[in-house]
C-alpha positions as CSV (number, residue, x, y, z in Angstrom):
1,V,0.0,0.2,0.0
2,D,1.3,3.3,-1.0
3,P,0.0,7.1,-1.4
4,G,-0.9,6.4,-4.8
5,D,-3.3,3.4,-3.8
6,I,-5.1,6.1,-1.4
7,A,-5.3,8.8,-4.3
8,V,-7.0,6.4,-6.5
9,A,-9.5,5.1,-3.6
10,L,-10.1,8.6,-3.0
11,A,-11.2,9.5,-7.0
12,A,-13.2,6.0,-6.8
13,G,-15.0,7.1,-4.2
14,A,-15.6,10.9,-5.5
15,A,-16.4,9.3,-8.9
16,G,-18.9,6.9,-7.4
17,A,-20.6,9.8,-5.3
18,V,-20.9,12.2,-8.4
19,S,-22.3,9.6,-10.3
20,L,-25.1,8.8,-7.7
21,A,-25.9,12.6,-7.2
22,T,-26.1,13.1,-10.9
23,G,-28.5,10.2,-11.4
24,A,-25.9,8.3,-13.7
25,P,-26.6,4.5,-13.7
26,T,-26.3,2.7,-10.5
27,A,-24.2,-0.1,-12.0
28,L,-21.6,2.5,-12.6
29,I,-21.5,2.6,-8.5
30,G,-21.6,-1.0,-8.4
31,V,-18.4,-1.7,-10.6
32,M,-16.5,0.9,-8.8
33,V,-17.2,-0.7,-5.4
34,A,-16.2,-4.0,-7.0
35,V,-13.2,-3.2,-8.4
36,A,-12.1,-0.7,-5.3
37,L,-13.2,-3.8,-2.9
38,L,-13.4,-7.2,-4.0
39,P,-10.0,-7.8,-5.3
40,P,-8.3,-6.8,-2.1
41,L,-10.7,-8.9,0.2
42,A,-10.3,-11.8,-1.9
43,T,-6.6,-11.8,-1.9
44,F,-6.9,-11.1,2.0
45,G,-9.0,-14.3,2.2
46,M,-6.5,-16.5,-0.2
47,L,-3.5,-15.4,1.5
48,L,-4.9,-15.9,4.8
49,G,-6.3,-19.3,4.0
50,A,-2.9,-20.5,2.7
51,G,-1.0,-19.3,5.8
52,L,0.7,-16.3,4.7
53,A,-0.3,-13.7,7.1
54,V,2.5,-10.9,6.8
55,P,1.2,-10.9,2.9
56,A,-2.4,-10.8,3.9
57,R,-2.0,-8.0,6.3
58,G,-1.0,-5.7,3.3
59,A,-4.1,-6.9,1.2
60,L,-6.1,-6.0,4.6
61,L,-4.8,-2.7,4.9
62,L,-5.3,-1.9,0.9
63,L,-8.8,-3.1,1.6
64,L,-9.3,-0.6,4.4
65,V,-7.5,2.2,2.6
66,N,-9.9,1.7,-0.2
67,L,-13.2,1.7,2.4
68,I,-12.2,4.5,4.5
69,C,-11.3,6.7,1.2
70,I,-14.5,5.6,-0.6
71,N,-16.6,6.7,2.7
72,L,-14.4,10.1,3.2
73,S,-14.6,11.4,-0.7
74,G,-18.0,10.5,-0.7
75,V,-19.0,12.5,2.1
76,V,-17.0,15.5,1.0
77,T,-18.2,15.1,-2.5
78,F,-21.9,15.2,-1.4
79,M,-21.2,18.3,1.1
80,A,-19.3,20.0,-2.3
81,A,-22.6,19.1,-4.3
82,G,-24.6,20.6,-1.9
83,V,-26.8,17.4,-1.3
84,R,-29.1,18.1,1.8
85,P,-32.1,16.7,3.4
86,G,-35.7,17.4,2.1
87,R,-37.0,18.7,5.5
88,W,-35.7,21.6,6.7
89,Y,-35.8,20.6,10.4
90,E,-33.1,17.7,9.5
91,Q,-30.9,19.9,8.0
92,K,-29.1,20.9,11.1
93,R,-28.8,17.3,12.4
94,A,-27.5,16.4,9.2
95,S,-25.0,19.2,8.8
96,R,-23.6,17.9,12.5
97,A,-23.5,14.4,11.3
98,R,-21.6,15.2,7.8
99,K,-18.8,16.9,10.1
100,I,-18.6,14.2,12.6
101,S,-18.6,11.7,9.6
102,V,-15.7,13.7,8.0
103,A,-13.7,13.7,11.4
104,I,-14.1,9.9,12.0
105,W,-13.0,8.9,8.5
106,L,-10.1,11.3,8.5
107,T,-8.9,10.2,11.9
108,L,-9.2,6.5,10.3
109,L,-7.4,7.5,7.6
110,A,-4.8,9.1,9.5
111,L,-4.6,5.9,11.9
112,L,-4.2,3.9,8.9
113,V,-1.3,5.8,7.4
114,L,0.4,5.0,10.4
115,A,0.0,1.7,10.5
116,I,1.3,1.7,6.9
117,T,4.3,3.7,7.6
118,S,5.1,1.8,10.7
119,Q,4.9,-1.6,9.0
120,E,7.8,-0.6,6.3
């Protein structure tokens, strides 16, 4: 896992969020998730099943990077696109939830980057 993987995962999440916000076909979102999440998950399972714990950890880290970055960039993209609840009384709660969500995803990403850099 390297910084390029983080950039690709952030771009994939943003692309998925933009396609969802603009009403693009939902198949595109499924393909984005399948490409970003299934290969590292399958690799993790196969390596772990073969008893190769160290390479399996790398695949797990890539899966976590993709998962966190997709969620983080999705939330940020929806914020930038102005996606808001339909009812006025839910907007304050949604605004607070967005801020908390971004903080949580950023914290998880920072912890993951620390874990990746400490293993090298």
